[in-house]
N, C-alpha and C positions, 0 to 999 in steps of 0.2 A: 528352498523350503517354502511351501505355500503359506498364504495367510488368508484371513477372512475379514470382510467388512460387514458391518451392520448399520444400515442407513434408514432414517425416518424423517418425516417432516411434521411440523406443528406450527401453531400460531404464536407469535410474540417472542421477542428477544429474551425476556426474563424467564419464561418457561423453557426456552431452548437452552439457556445457560444452566438452569437448574437440572435439566435432564442430562446435560453434558457432565455436570459434577457427579450425578448419580451413576452414570456409566463408568466414571473413573474408579468407582468403588466396587465394581463387579469382580467376580471370580469365575473364570480366569480374568485377570486384569488386562485391559487393553493396553497396547503399547503407544496408542495415540487416540485422542478424541478431537474431532473437528466440529465447529459450530459456525454455520455460514448463513448469512442473509441471502435468500434466493434472489433478491434484487429485481423483482418484476413488478413491484408496487403492491403486491398482495399482502405483505406483512408476514409471509410464511418464511420459516427458517428450516434449514436442514441440519440434522445432528447425526454424526457418524462415529462409530467406534471401530478401531482397527486392531485385530487380534492375531497372535501367533497360533492360537488354538481355536477350534470352533466354539463360538460363544453359546451359552445356555439359552435356548429359545424360550423356555418358560420364564426365566428372569427378564428377558427382553420384552415379552408380552406384558408382564406385570409393570415394568417401567413405562412402557408406552401408554398403558391404561392410566397409570398414576399421574402422568403429565399431560394427558389429552392429546397424545401423538398418534399418528397412524402406526400400524404394525410395522416392525422393523423388517426390511428386506435384507436377508443374509446371503452373502455370496462368497464363494471361494475364489481367491485371486491367484492365478497361476504365476509362477516365477517369470520375471521379465527383466531385461536390461533396460531400466528406466532412463538412465543417462543417454544410452544410444537412441532410445525412442524420442527423448526430448531433442536431441541433436538433429534427428531427422525432421522433426516437426517445427522446430523453433527457427524461423527464418529471420534474417535481419530486418530491422524496422528503420525507416527513414522518416525523420521529423524535421523538416526544414534543413538546417545545416548539420543536424545531428544524425549519426548513423549508429544504431544500437545493434550489437551482434554477440553471438557466442564464440567461444574459442575455436570452434570447428569452422568458423567463417572468417578467420583472420585474413585469408587471401582474397576476400571479396570486398574489402573496404575501399570505397572509391577515393581517388585522389582529391584532396582539398576539403574533405568532410571532417567534422569533429567526431572522432571515433570513441565509442563507449563500449567497452567489453564487459559483458555480464556472463558469469559462469553458467553454462547451460544446465548444470545439475542443480542450480539455485534459481529456479525459473520464475519465481513470483516477483512482480515489479520490474519486468524486463523492458517495458515499453510496448508490449504487444496488446495490452488491454487499453481500451479507448480512454480510460481515466489518465493513465500515465502518458499516453500519446497526446492527449489534450493539453496536459501541463507542459510537455516539451514544446508543442506547437505554440502555445501562448507565450512561453519564455523566448522562443526563437523570434517571434514577431516583435516582442518588446525590445529585444536586443537589436534587431534590425532597425528599430525606430530610435536607437541611441540610448536606451536605458542601460545604465552602468552602476548597479548597486555595489556598494563596498562591503556590506555586512549582511550575510545571508544565512537563513536557517531552513532546514528541510525537516519538518516535523512528521513523524510516522514514515521514516525514510525507506523502509523495506530494503531493497538492494542498494539504495543511495544513488540511483541513476540520475535523479533530478539534481542532487547536490553535486554530483560529478559533472553534469552538463554545465552548471554554473561555474564550477572551478576551472573547467577547461577553457572557457572563453573569457573568464575574468581572473587572470593570473594574480592580480594584486588584491583580490577580495578575500575577506575572512569568511569561511564557510563552515557551518556546523550541521551535523546530521544526527537525528535522534530517533529512537523507536522504543516502544514499550515492551517489545518482545526481545529477550536476550538472544534468541537464535537469529532474528533479523539483524541485530547489531553485529553478530559475528559474520553473517553473510555480507553485510555492508563493508566491514573491515577487510574481508577477503577481496572484495571487488575494488576497494581503494588501492590495495596492494597491486593487483593485476594492472590497474590503470596508472600506476605511479603517482597516486594522489594521497598516500598515507600521511605525508607531512603537510598537506594542504587542507585536509578536512578533519576536524575533530568529530569523533563519533561516540555518542554516549547513549546509555540506556535510561529512558525517562518517559514518564507519562505526560504528554503535552509539553509544557514549558517548565515542568517541575524538576529542575536540575540546576545546581549552583553554576555550572559552566554556562548554561543557556542564559540564566538570569544576569550573570556578569557581562555577557556579550551583548545583551539587548541595550538599546532598541535596534531592530533590524530594518534594513532598507527593502528587503525582499524575504518573504516567508512562503515556502511551498508547504501545503498540507493536503496530501492525496490520501484521505482516510475514508470516513463514512459520514453520512448526514448527521447522525446523532452526536458523535464526537465533535464534528465541525461546529454544530450549534452550541454545544457546551463550551467549546474553546473560544467563542467569539469575544467575551470580555478580556480573557488573557491575551488573545491575539491583538486586541487594541492596545493593551498595556505594553506589549513587547514589540510593536511595530512603530517605527518613527513616523511622525507627521509627514505626509507626502510619500511614504513608503507603500509598497504594493504587496498584496498577498495573492497567490495563485492557488485556488482551491479545487479539488475534484474528489472523486470517490462517491459521487452522488448521481442519482438518476435525474433525467430531465424533469420528471414530475416533482422532484424534491428541490429543484434549484430555487424556486421562488421563496420557499420557506427559509432556506439558507441565506439568500440575498436579504430578506427582510430582517433577519437576526443581525446581520452584519451592518446593515444600514442603521439599525437601532444602536449599534455599538461603535458609531463614529467612522464608518466606512461609506464610500460611494462606489457603485458598480462602474467599472471601466469597460469591461467586455465580457461576453458570454459566448462560448463555443459549444455547440452540441455535436457530438460524434456518436452516431447510432442512438442508443438509449441513454447516453451519458452526457453530462455537462462538465465543462471546466470554466471557472469564474476567475476574473481578475478584478480585484477591488482595491481602492486607494484609501489609505488612512487619512482622515481629515485632520 
């Protein structure tokens, strides 16, 4: 059964989210709406609606004009086996001692590596993006230097690949993973089961640290937060409250041009910069709680 996409771009997160909410009220109703930061430093956002029926072009034009967006580009999407496509394109990722792979590559895991299996049909947060890769490499380096945190949180965990990496090499540590998106939480739990880590990692739905399980477990010796610049800056005071003195936070999801603003906010919130790694257009930061 074919489907249709309707995509546009516009300036500003607030306008993009408002347009996304308006799209959700369309008839025919979209089965999904996506809002994405284009992440090129321009401040432009992409908004997309995904439909089982061809959307009404007149309504789309009215919505675009109302929110100052470009005209929607409407395309029919042919049927495709997307899982098979992902399996063909999603190659294993090596990050220091860690080897991240899909189930279709189980026979390619090198001996002696820390293997993390991520279901190929759940392909976001697999380690292929430089933000996740940067976090894994930073943690791998810290572990190699002797860092052994006993209490760990992965905030905005997505597939929980970072939480799983920590749990695999720190069998005695307590590890928590959280995400604001209930679908991501289900994805994370599925991946925990595949990797035999269900009993090791508590996975909860939460916005930032706003969950009783997280608050009771704090303060943390290590916090991963691979999200976006805006939420990272907003979370800085909470990050300070929930990180133990001397504890570390590994932050990413931010462009190189955004890194200084995030560093400044965390320095103002009782952290000091330990290291910064730039991969492509992206940065990963390690900061220490003072």
